[in-house]
MMTF fields as JSON, N, C-alpha, C and O atoms, coordinates in Angstrom:
{
  "mmtfVersion": "1.0.0",
  "mmtfProducer": "UNKNOWN",
  "numBonds": 439,
  "numAtoms": 440,
  "numGroups": 110,
  "numChains": 1,
  "numModels": 1,
  "chainsPerModel": [1],
  "groupsPerChain": [110],
  "chainIdList": ["A"],
  "bondAtomList": [4, 2, 8, 6, 12, 10, 16, 14, 20, 18, 24, 22, 28, 26, 32, 30, 36, 34, 40, 38, 44, 42, 48, 46, 52, 50, 56, 54, 60, 58, 64, 62, 68, 66, 72, 70, 76, 74, 80, 78, 84, 82, 88, 86, 92, 90, 96, 94, 100, 98, 104, 102, 108, 106, 112, 110, 116, 114, 120, 118, 124, 122, 128, 126, 132, 130, 136, 134, 140, 138, 144, 142, 148, 146, 152, 150, 156, 154, 160, 158, 164, 162, 168, 166, 172, 170, 176, 174, 180, 178, 184, 182, 188, 186, 192, 190, 196, 194, 200, 198, 204, 202, 208, 206, 212, 210, 216, 214, 220, 218, 224, 222, 228, 226, 232, 230, 236, 234, 240, 238, 244, 242, 248, 246, 252, 250, 256, 254, 260, 258, 264, 262, 268, 266, 272, 270, 276, 274, 280, 278, 284, 282, 288, 286, 292, 290, 296, 294, 300, 298, 304, 302, 308, 306, 312, 310, 316, 314, 320, 318, 324, 322, 328, 326, 332, 330, 336, 334, 340, 338, 344, 342, 348, 346, 352, 350, 356, 354, 360, 358, 364, 362, 368, 366, 372, 370, 376, 374, 380, 378, 384, 382, 388, 386, 392, 390, 396, 394, 400, 398, 404, 402, 408, 406, 412, 410, 416, 414, 420, 418, 424, 422, 428, 426, 432, 430, 436, 434],
  "bondOrderList": [1, 1, 1, 1, 1, 1, 1, 1, 1, 1, 1, 1, 1, 1, 1, 1, 1, 1, 1, 1, 1, 1, 1, 1, 1, 1, 1, 1, 1, 1, 1, 1, 1, 1, 1, 1, 1, 1, 1, 1, 1, 1, 1, 1, 1, 1, 1, 1, 1, 1, 1, 1, 1, 1, 1, 1, 1, 1, 1, 1, 1, 1, 1, 1, 1, 1, 1, 1, 1, 1, 1, 1, 1, 1, 1, 1, 1, 1, 1, 1, 1, 1, 1, 1, 1, 1, 1, 1, 1, 1, 1, 1, 1, 1, 1, 1, 1, 1, 1, 1, 1, 1, 1, 1, 1, 1, 1, 1, 1],
  "groupList": [{"groupName": "MET", "atomNameList": ["N", "CA", "C", "O"], "elementList": ["N", "C", "C", "O"], "formalChargeList": [0, 0, 0, 0], "bondAtomList": [1, 0, 2, 1, 3, 2], "bondOrderList": [1, 1, 2], "singleLetterCode": "M", "chemCompType": "L-PEPTIDE LINKING"}, {"groupName": "SER", "atomNameList": ["N", "CA", "C", "O"], "elementList": ["N", "C", "C", "O"], "formalChargeList": [0, 0, 0, 0], "bondAtomList": [1, 0, 2, 1, 3, 2], "bondOrderList": [1, 1, 2], "singleLetterCode": "S", "chemCompType": "L-PEPTIDE LINKING"}, {"groupName": "ALA", "atomNameList": ["N", "CA", "C", "O"], "elementList": ["N", "C", "C", "O"], "formalChargeList": [0, 0, 0, 0], "bondAtomList": [1, 0, 2, 1, 3, 2], "bondOrderList": [1, 1, 2], "singleLetterCode": "A", "chemCompType": "L-PEPTIDE LINKING"}, {"groupName": "LEU", "atomNameList": ["N", "CA", "C", "O"], "elementList": ["N", "C", "C", "O"], "formalChargeList": [0, 0, 0, 0], "bondAtomList": [1, 0, 2, 1, 3, 2], "bondOrderList": [1, 1, 2], "singleLetterCode": "L", "chemCompType": "L-PEPTIDE LINKING"}, {"groupName": "GLU", "atomNameList": ["N", "CA", "C", "O"], "elementList": ["N", "C", "C", "O"], "formalChargeList": [0, 0, 0, 0], "bondAtomList": [1, 0, 2, 1, 3, 2], "bondOrderList": [1, 1, 2], "singleLetterCode": "E", "chemCompType": "L-PEPTIDE LINKING"}, {"groupName": "PHE", "atomNameList": ["N", "CA", "C", "O"], "elementList": ["N", "C", "C", "O"], "formalChargeList": [0, 0, 0, 0], "bondAtomList": [1, 0, 2, 1, 3, 2], "bondOrderList": [1, 1, 2], "singleLetterCode": "F", "chemCompType": "L-PEPTIDE LINKING"}, {"groupName": "THR", "atomNameList": ["N", "CA", "C", "O"], "elementList": ["N", "C", "C", "O"], "formalChargeList": [0, 0, 0, 0], "bondAtomList": [1, 0, 2, 1, 3, 2], "bondOrderList": [1, 1, 2], "singleLetterCode": "T", "chemCompType": "L-PEPTIDE LINKING"}, {"groupName": "ARG", "atomNameList": ["N", "CA", "C", "O"], "elementList": ["N", "C", "C", "O"], "formalChargeList": [0, 0, 0, 0], "bondAtomList": [1, 0, 2, 1, 3, 2], "bondOrderList": [1, 1, 2], "singleLetterCode": "R", "chemCompType": "L-PEPTIDE LINKING"}, {"groupName": "GLY", "atomNameList": ["N", "CA", "C", "O"], "elementList": ["N", "C", "C", "O"], "formalChargeList": [0, 0, 0, 0], "bondAtomList": [1, 0, 2, 1, 3, 2], "bondOrderList": [1, 1, 2], "singleLetterCode": "G", "chemCompType": "PEPTIDE LINKING"}, {"groupName": "ASN", "atomNameList": ["N", "CA", "C", "O"], "elementList": ["N", "C", "C", "O"], "formalChargeList": [0, 0, 0, 0], "bondAtomList": [1, 0, 2, 1, 3, 2], "bondOrderList": [1, 1, 2], "singleLetterCode": "N", "chemCompType": "L-PEPTIDE LINKING"}, {"groupName": "ILE", "atomNameList": ["N", "CA", "C", "O"], "elementList": ["N", "C", "C", "O"], "formalChargeList": [0, 0, 0, 0], "bondAtomList": [1, 0, 2, 1, 3, 2], "bondOrderList": [1, 1, 2], "singleLetterCode": "I", "chemCompType": "L-PEPTIDE LINKING"}, {"groupName": "VAL", "atomNameList": ["N", "CA", "C", "O"], "elementList": ["N", "C", "C", "O"], "formalChargeList": [0, 0, 0, 0], "bondAtomList": [1, 0, 2, 1, 3, 2], "bondOrderList": [1, 1, 2], "singleLetterCode": "V", "chemCompType": "L-PEPTIDE LINKING"}, {"groupName": "ASP", "atomNameList": ["N", "CA", "C", "O"], "elementList": ["N", "C", "C", "O"], "formalChargeList": [0, 0, 0, 0], "bondAtomList": [1, 0, 2, 1, 3, 2], "bondOrderList": [1, 1, 2], "singleLetterCode": "D", "chemCompType": "L-PEPTIDE LINKING"}, {"groupName": "GLN", "atomNameList": ["N", "CA", "C", "O"], "elementList": ["N", "C", "C", "O"], "formalChargeList": [0, 0, 0, 0], "bondAtomList": [1, 0, 2, 1, 3, 2], "bondOrderList": [1, 1, 2], "singleLetterCode": "Q", "chemCompType": "L-PEPTIDE LINKING"}, {"groupName": "PRO", "atomNameList": ["N", "CA", "C", "O"], "elementList": ["N", "C", "C", "O"], "formalChargeList": [0, 0, 0, 0], "bondAtomList": [1, 0, 2, 1, 3, 2], "bondOrderList": [1, 1, 2], "singleLetterCode": "P", "chemCompType": "L-PEPTIDE LINKING"}, {"groupName": "TRP", "atomNameList": ["N", "CA", "C", "O"], "elementList": ["N", "C", "C", "O"], "formalChargeList": [0, 0, 0, 0], "bondAtomList": [1, 0, 2, 1, 3, 2], "bondOrderList": [1, 1, 2], "singleLetterCode": "W", "chemCompType": "L-PEPTIDE LINKING"}],
  "groupTypeList": [0, 1, 2, 2, 3, 4, 5, 6, 7, 2, 7, 5, 8, 8, 9, 6, 2, 10, 7, 4, 7, 1, 11, 2, 11, 12, 2, 2, 13, 11, 11, 11, 3, 14, 9, 12, 14, 12, 7, 3, 2, 15, 9, 10, 6, 9, 6, 2, 9, 6, 9, 10, 6, 3, 1, 5, 3, 1, 14, 10, 1, 4, 8, 12, 8, 0, 3, 3, 3, 8, 9, 8, 2, 6, 2, 12, 1, 12, 11, 12, 11, 4, 8, 0, 6, 6, 6, 2, 4, 3, 3, 2, 10, 1, 12, 11, 2, 8, 8, 7, 3, 7, 11, 11, 4, 6, 11, 7, 11, 14],
  "groupIdList": [1, 2, 3, 4, 5, 6, 7, 8, 9, 10, 11, 12, 13, 14, 15, 16, 17, 18, 19, 20, 21, 22, 23, 24, 25, 26, 27, 28, 29, 30, 31, 32, 33, 34, 35, 36, 37, 38, 39, 40, 41, 42, 43, 44, 45, 46, 47, 48, 49, 50, 51, 52, 53, 54, 55, 56, 57, 58, 59, 60, 61, 62, 63, 64, 65, 66, 67, 68, 69, 70, 71, 72, 73, 74, 75, 76, 77, 78, 79, 80, 81, 82, 83, 84, 85, 86, 87, 88, 89, 90, 91, 92, 93, 94, 95, 96, 97, 98, 99, 100, 101, 102, 103, 104, 105, 106, 107, 108, 109, 110],
  "secStructList": [7, 7, 2, 2, 2, 2, 2, 2, 2, 2, 2, 2, 1, 1, 3, 3, 3, 3, 3, 3, 3, 3, 3, 3, 3, 7, 1, 1, 7, 3, 3, 3, 3, 7, 7, 7, 6, 6, 3, 3, 3, 3, 3, 3, 3, 3, 7, 1, 1, 1, 7, 3, 3, 3, 3, 1, 1, 1, 1, 7, 7, 6, 6, 1, 1, 3, 3, 3, 7, 6, 6, 6, 7, 3, 3, 3, 3, 3, 6, 6, 6, 6, 4, 4, 4, 4, 4, 1, 7, 3, 3, 3, 3, 3, 1, 1, 1, 7, 3, 3, 3, 3, 3, 3, 3, 3, 3, 3, 3, 7],
  "xCoordList": [25.238, 23.965, 23.846, 24.767, 22.76, 22.696, 22.455, 22.045, 22.76, 22.729, 21.218, 20.885, 20.336, 18.938, 18.369, 17.498, 18.881, 18.61, 18.923, 18.14, 20.314, 20.743, 19.975, 19.707, 19.621, 19.071, 17.592, 17.111, 16.963, 15.637, 15.589, 14.694, 16.405, 16.563, 16.747, 16.115, 17.675, 18.006, 16.788, 16.453, 16.206, 15.194, 13.867, 13.323, 13.4, 12.157, 12.201, 11.166, 13.441, 13.543, 13.355, 13.102, 13.473, 13.313, 13.303, 13.665, 12.913, 12.778, 11.444, 10.471, 11.507, 10.119, 9.74, 10.593, 8.568, 8.159, 7.176, 6.453, 7.059, 6.078, 4.975, 5.157, 3.726, 2.62, 1.988, 1.91, 1.55, 1.077, -0.233, -0.142, -1.198, -2.543, -3.385, -3.051, -4.386, -5.417, -6.716, -7.022, -7.492, -8.753, -9.78, -9.608, -10.906, -12.152, -12.925, -13.132, -13.334, -14.046, -15.293, -15.124, -16.534, -17.705, -18.471, -17.858, -19.708, -20.489, -20.949, -21.886, -20.362, -20.451, -19.173, -18.084, -19.364, -18.128, -17.17, -17.607, -16.077, -15.154, -13.694, -13.184, -13.33, -11.929, -10.795, -10.554, -10.152, -8.886, -7.765, -7.037, -7.487, -6.564, -7.163, -7.871, -6.938, -7.401, -6.457, -5.319, -6.989, -6.061, -4.919, -5.084, -3.68, -2.377, -1.43, -0.866, -1.233, -0.163, 1.146, 1.931, 1.623, 2.847, 3.103, 4.207, 1.905, 2.147, 2.974, 2.654, 3.953, 4.913, 4.556, 4.854, 3.932, 3.756, 2.891, 2.882, 1.99, 1.16, 1.148, 1.325, 0.905, 0.779, -0.518, -0.572, -1.571, -2.773, -2.764, -2.608, -2.933, -3.113, -4.487, -4.894, -5.253, -6.484, -6.214, -5.916, -6.307, -5.986, -7.23, -7.128, -8.293, -9.592, -9.969, -9.263, -10.917, -11.428, -12.489, -13.102, -12.715, -13.701, -13.092, -11.868, -13.911, -13.479, -13.642, -14.631, -12.776, -12.821, -12.465, -11.538, -13.348, -13.179, -12.624, -13.109, -11.567, -10.955, -11.398, -11.478, -11.686, -11.905, -11.606, -11.799, -11.182, -11.094, -12.392, -12.521, -13.397, -14.654, -15.638, -15.652, -16.51, -17.473, -18.897, -18.948, -19.895, -20.049, -19.324, -19.15, -18.859, -18.231, -19.256, -20.163, -19.234, -20.056, -19.248, -18.327, -19.621, -18.895, -18.812, -19.796, -17.477, -17.198, -16.901, -16.535, -17.013, -16.896, -15.609, -15.745, -14.615, -13.311, -12.151, -12.168, -11.01, -9.931, -10.231, -10.359, -10.333, -10.729, -9.534, -8.482, -9.664, -8.705, -9.371, -10.101, -9.012, -9.629, -9.135, -8.14, -9.888, -9.531, -8.225, -7.768, -7.731, -6.574, -5.325, -4.599, -4.929, -3.592, -3.51, -2.405, -4.491, -4.299, -3.814, -4.268, -2.848, -2.414, -2.667, -3.034, -2.46, -2.477, -1.374, -1.003, -0.862, 0.161, 0.272, -0.134, 0.806, 0.955, 2.181, 2.455, 2.98, 4.351, 4.245, 3.913, 4.546, 4.508, 5.343, 5.01, 6.436, 7.191, 6.378, 6.546, 5.49, 4.692, 3.343, 2.954, 2.52, 1.246, 1.097, 0.086, 2.121, 1.989, 1.046, 1.101, 0.225, -0.707, -1.767, -2.219, -2.069, -3.025, -2.634, -3.498, -1.265, -0.711, -1.116, -1.127, -1.491, -1.829, -3.288, -3.73, -4.171, -5.563, -6.383, -5.863, -7.438, -8.394, -8.669, -8.91, -8.595, -8.997, -10.058, -9.998, -11.012, -12.223, -12.179, -11.554, -12.924, -13.152, -14.517, -15.208, -14.856, -16.18, -15.996, -15.394, -16.499, -16.477, -17.778, -18.883, -17.557, -18.857, -19.602, -20.784, -19.0, -19.786, -19.056, -17.929, -19.711, -19.064, -17.839, -17.766, -16.891, -15.774, -14.432, -13.449, -14.465, -13.252, -12.316, -12.686, -10.959, -9.887, -8.817, -8.501, -8.286, -7.001, -5.916, -6.152, -4.685, -3.509, -2.677, -2.128, -2.721, -2.336, -0.886, -0.567, -0.046, 1.277, 1.484, 1.263, 1.916, 2.129, 3.695, 4.34, 4.096, 5.375, 4.931, 4.271, 5.338, 5.057, 6.289, 7.286, 6.244, 7.378, 6.936, 5.77, 7.984, 7.723, 8.727, 9.718, 8.341, 9.141, 10.455, 11.295],
  "yCoordList": [26.057, 26.769, 28.244, 29.036, 28.594, 29.978, 31.012, 30.714, 32.153, 33.409, 33.394, 33.542, 33.172, 33.386, 32.396, 32.708, 31.152, 30.199, 30.301, 30.039, 30.764, 31.017, 32.03, 31.862, 33.182, 34.262, 33.838, 34.3, 33.03, 32.565, 31.681, 31.854, 30.806, 30.015, 30.678, 30.317, 31.724, 32.472, 33.42, 33.539, 34.051, 34.852, 34.313, 34.789, 33.19, 32.506, 31.187, 30.599, 30.738, 29.523, 28.242, 27.168, 28.348, 27.085, 27.418, 28.522, 26.512, 26.662, 27.358, 27.389, 27.919, 28.278, 27.7, 27.101, 27.849, 27.556, 28.376, 29.081, 28.369, 29.324, 28.513, 27.514, 29.06, 28.467, 29.366, 30.56, 28.974, 29.791, 29.183, 28.059, 29.751, 29.196, 30.324, 31.445, 30.233, 30.981, 30.663, 29.497, 31.719, 31.553, 32.283, 33.448, 31.519, 31.966, 32.773, 32.341, 34.058, 34.801, 35.327, 35.897, 35.096, 35.458, 36.515, 37.365, 36.449, 37.454, 36.896, 37.431, 35.838, 35.126, 35.166, 35.157, 35.213, 35.14, 33.823, 32.672, 34.106, 32.788, 33.121, 34.23, 32.059, 32.249, 32.093, 31.112, 33.247, 33.277, 32.737, 31.96, 33.015, 32.483, 31.964, 32.667, 30.721, 30.135, 30.548, 30.943, 30.445, 30.8, 29.9, 28.698, 30.477, 29.714, 30.402, 31.43, 29.81, 30.424, 30.456, 31.23, 29.733, 29.54, 30.555, 30.759, 31.173, 32.039, 33.337, 34.021, 33.592, 34.819, 35.94, 37.072, 35.784, 36.806, 36.257, 35.06, 37.332, 37.015, 38.222, 39.404, 37.689, 38.803, 38.199, 37.067, 39.246, 38.763, 39.754, 40.932, 39.381, 40.092, 39.89, 38.737, 40.939, 40.62, 40.536, 41.536, 39.406, 39.057, 39.236, 39.135, 39.474, 39.506, 41.072, 41.972, 41.326, 42.693, 43.148, 44.194, 42.407, 42.688, 43.257, 43.201, 43.897, 44.664, 43.532, 42.799, 43.43, 42.312, 43.077, 43.881, 42.716, 43.316, 42.243, 41.114, 42.525, 41.5, 42.124, 43.341, 41.174, 41.543, 40.311, 39.13, 40.709, 39.82, 39.347, 38.333, 40.376, 40.148, 39.407, 39.541, 38.564, 37.795, 38.298, 38.547, 38.434, 38.348, 39.507, 40.578, 39.151, 40.324, 40.996, 40.275, 42.23, 42.702, 43.493, 44.197, 43.379, 44.032, 45.628, 46.346, 46.071, 47.319, 47.726, 48.889, 46.934, 47.234, 46.456, 45.437, 46.889, 46.266, 46.812, 48.014, 46.026, 46.384, 46.256, 45.135, 47.32, 47.132, 46.747, 47.38, 45.796, 45.467, 45.668, 44.817, 46.903, 47.027, 46.012, 45.315, 45.972, 44.901, 45.15, 46.27, 43.976, 44.006, 44.329, 45.157, 43.806, 43.927, 44.566, 44.5, 45.173, 45.666, 44.487, 43.346, 45.046, 43.959, 44.39, 45.531, 43.433, 43.642, 42.764, 41.751, 43.193, 42.285, 42.436, 43.41, 41.451, 41.441, 40.763, 39.682, 41.311, 40.711, 40.842, 41.881, 39.725, 39.559, 40.668, 41.051, 41.253, 42.295, 43.646, 44.406, 43.816, 45.171, 45.052, 45.774, 43.93, 43.948, 43.023, 43.075, 42.209, 41.436, 40.235, 39.608, 39.93, 38.62, 38.463, 37.415, 39.883, 39.869, 38.962, 38.442, 38.784, 38.006, 36.616, 35.951, 36.147, 34.633, 34.53, 33.389, 35.543, 35.436, 35.005, 35.223, 34.501, 33.933, 35.442, 36.463, 35.375, 36.432, 36.03, 34.96, 36.856, 36.628, 37.584, 38.644, 37.054, 38.012, 37.81, 36.813, 38.847, 38.885, 39.847, 40.917, 39.437, 40.171, 40.97, 40.602, 42.089, 42.831, 42.137, 42.421, 41.259, 40.451, 39.112, 38.963, 38.089, 36.886, 36.993, 37.846, 35.883, 35.892, 36.456, 36.644, 36.679, 37.3, 36.242, 35.105, 36.667, 35.64, 36.474, 37.625, 35.701, 36.235, 35.244, 34.037, 35.753, 35.037, 35.155, 36.183, 34.12, 34.107, 33.463, 32.352, 34.418, 33.732, 33.958, 35.054, 32.884, 32.902, 32.44, 31.793, 32.936, 32.387, 31.882, 32.567, 30.675, 29.905, 29.417, 29.249, 29.163, 28.382, 26.927, 26.59, 26.018, 24.511, 23.89, 24.485, 22.571, 21.932, 21.517, 20.919],
  "zCoordList": [21.42, 21.671, 21.133, 21.334, 20.48, 19.853, 21.055, 22.177, 20.638, 21.532, 22.092, 23.268, 20.926, 21.365, 22.307, 23.12, 22.195, 22.981, 24.304, 25.218, 24.462, 25.737, 26.585, 27.775, 25.797, 26.354, 26.81, 27.845, 26.074, 26.352, 27.517, 28.345, 27.661, 28.776, 30.086, 31.079, 30.1, 31.198, 31.689, 32.868, 30.632, 30.914, 31.533, 32.529, 30.756, 30.837, 31.628, 31.942, 31.942, 32.925, 32.045, 32.591, 30.708, 29.878, 28.382, 27.974, 27.637, 26.24, 25.887, 26.641, 24.646, 24.204, 22.838, 22.183, 22.414, 21.205, 20.577, 21.281, 19.289, 18.663, 18.067, 17.371, 18.42, 17.799, 16.774, 17.061, 15.679, 14.619, 13.892, 13.398, 13.832, 13.24, 12.72, 13.104, 11.939, 11.516, 12.255, 12.507, 12.608, 13.401, 12.53, 12.174, 12.186, 11.551, 12.679, 13.813, 12.174, 13.15, 12.289, 11.212, 12.837, 12.3, 13.142, 13.788, 13.121, 13.846, 15.084, 15.677, 15.548, 16.891, 17.561, 16.987, 18.802, 19.773, 19.539, 19.537, 19.384, 19.23, 20.308, 20.47, 20.824, 21.534, 20.529, 19.826, 20.598, 19.774, 20.501, 19.883, 21.732, 22.795, 23.91, 24.631, 24.143, 25.412, 26.5, 26.245, 27.843, 28.955, 28.824, 28.615, 28.948, 29.092, 29.871, 29.492, 31.033, 32.061, 31.466, 32.015, 30.369, 29.872, 28.701, 28.196, 28.336, 27.074, 27.485, 28.457, 26.751, 27.011, 26.098, 26.478, 24.896, 23.986, 22.988, 22.703, 22.325, 21.143, 20.18, 20.475, 18.982, 17.788, 16.933, 16.452, 16.857, 16.06, 15.04, 15.364, 13.669, 12.363, 11.777, 11.638, 11.414, 10.806, 9.384, 8.731, 8.895, 7.33, 6.469, 5.246, 6.997, 6.19, 5.8, 6.256, 5.082, 4.975, 5.903, 5.691, 6.901, 7.891, 8.975, 9.09, 9.932, 11.256, 12.312, 12.305, 13.094, 14.218, 15.486, 15.582, 16.479, 17.996, 18.719, 18.636, 19.48, 20.574, 21.928, 22.095, 22.905, 24.243, 25.258, 24.966, 26.305, 27.429, 28.161, 28.846, 27.844, 28.684, 27.763, 26.539, 28.512, 27.839, 28.433, 29.637, 27.739, 26.221, 25.658, 26.241, 24.301, 23.532, 22.612, 22.197, 22.254, 21.258, 20.364, 20.778, 18.947, 17.98, 18.142, 18.324, 18.047, 18.209, 19.733, 19.902, 20.814, 22.087, 22.661, 23.338, 22.412, 22.645, 21.996, 21.734, 21.655, 20.857, 19.299, 18.808, 18.578, 17.184, 16.281, 16.371, 15.475, 14.483, 12.962, 12.454, 12.326, 11.111, 10.168, 10.368, 9.131, 8.157, 7.163, 6.932, 6.645, 5.802, 6.508, 5.957, 7.667, 8.114, 9.495, 10.033, 10.159, 11.574, 12.684, 12.764, 13.447, 14.348, 15.745, 16.024, 16.633, 18.097, 18.617, 18.023, 19.752, 20.324, 21.968, 22.602, 22.432, 23.895, 24.296, 23.775, 25.208, 25.772, 27.225, 27.795, 27.806, 29.338, 29.958, 31.08, 29.332, 29.907, 30.127, 31.081, 29.111, 29.214, 29.823, 30.74, 29.166, 29.606, 30.895, 31.594, 31.154, 32.362, 32.126, 31.068, 33.061, 33.137, 31.96, 31.5, 31.561, 30.493, 29.293, 28.587, 29.078, 28.119, 28.064, 27.028, 29.354, 29.564, 29.581, 29.72, 29.461, 29.629, 28.357, 27.263, 28.403, 27.25, 26.528, 27.172, 25.289, 24.482, 23.536, 22.93, 23.402, 22.468, 21.247, 21.203, 20.281, 19.037, 18.461, 18.668, 17.713, 16.895, 15.716, 15.815, 14.714, 13.522, 13.227, 13.625, 12.5, 12.058, 10.978, 10.788, 10.269, 9.312, 9.133, 9.606, 8.423, 8.52, 7.368, 6.484, 7.626, 6.866, 7.429, 6.713, 8.601, 9.174, 9.523, 9.814, 9.488, 9.704, 10.42, 10.119, 11.447, 12.114, 12.089, 12.141, 12.009, 11.957, 13.504, 13.901, 14.094, 15.513, 15.608, 15.185, 16.271, 16.527, 18.032, 18.545, 18.731, 20.254, 20.368, 19.544, 21.566, 22.039, 23.44, 24.222, 23.667, 24.935, 25.472, 24.77, 26.812, 27.543, 27.44, 27.639, 27.098, 27.018, 28.035, 28.457, 28.394, 29.26, 28.638, 29.311]
}
């Protein structure tokens, strides 16, 4: 058993998995992360040249939340630092069409 696996099992009470995907974001609200009580961490990178706003509140409006500037801005959350907000639904909206986010999550699995 690897040291990382041993640490993960002891700390989080089981195994973990990584989920990675791209999410298209336009000028209408989209769910980037659904509510997930087993999510331990997430990292989101704005891979487009648009400005994208993230928020836990709905409805979301452009510029009223956590701003991810185009071409590489990132946001992240870890259960050790942010607590339960790491598990909450997260929404996004772009200032123009053509936005894209790269989403990486760490989740506990059975």
